[in-house]
N, C-alpha and C positions, 0 to 999 in steps of 0.2 A: 451905680455904675462901677464895674470892677476894672481895676487897672491890670493890664497884661504884663506878664513877667518877661524880661528879656531872655532870648534864647541863647544859652551859652555856646551853642554850636554854630551860631550865625553871627560871629564877630567879624568886624572889618579886617581886611588883610593888612598886615604890617609890611614895611619895606623889606624885612627879612623874608616874609612869606612870598612876596612878589619876586624876589631875587632867586628863590629856590624853584619857582614854577618854570616849567619848560614851555616856551612859546613856540608855536609853529613858525619857522622862518618864512618870510614872505616869498622867498625864491622858490621854495617847495610848492607853495600854493600856485604860483605862476606856472611853474613847470608842469604840474599835474593838470592845471586848467588847459594847457596846450596838448596834453596827452602824450608827453615825451618822457623817455627814460632820462636818467642823469646823463648818460653818454650822448644821447641824441641832442639834448639841450645844450650840453657843453660844446659839441661839435658845431651845431647850427649857429650858435651865438658867440663862438670863439672865446669861451671861458675855460680856463684850465679845469680839468675834472676834479683835481684835488681841492681847488678853491671852491668849486661848487659844492662838493661834499662837506667841506668845512663849514660853509654857510648853512647848509641844510641841517647839519648835526649840531649847530650852535657852538662850534669850537672857535669860530671867527665870525665877524659880521662884515657885510659889505661897507666899503667906505662911501663917502657922499657921491663920488663919480659913479661907482658901481650901482648905488641905489638909484641914481637917475637913469642909468642904462637899463636896469631891470624894470623901471617904471615905463620906459619907452617900449621895451619888449612886451610888457603886459598890455599896453594900449594898442600897439600896432606891430605885432610880430612879423607880418609879411613885409612891412616897410623896412624893418631891420634886416630881414633875410635878403631883400633886394639890394640894400645898401652894402651888405657884406659879400654879395655875389661877385665873382671875378668879372672884371670889365672885359668886354669883347672889343676887338679892333673894329673901327668903323670903316 
């Protein structure tokens, strides 16, 4: 029985490798799944466009409250839209 040789190109990623890798920010995935442009997403969900762009480009990350808000948007965007809609007088 022959022993296989380890593949030098298939080494585990180091912490430095992971730090260099670009990850797709979740906000971009959510926005694209909803079929919205950055401007549309920012307007509909009351997020400053600069903040949205920073999140999507990895210059900044959403804080815990923003992460929770994005999770709610991802799960039920229509409920968020209704909650943010101007209230009408009864």
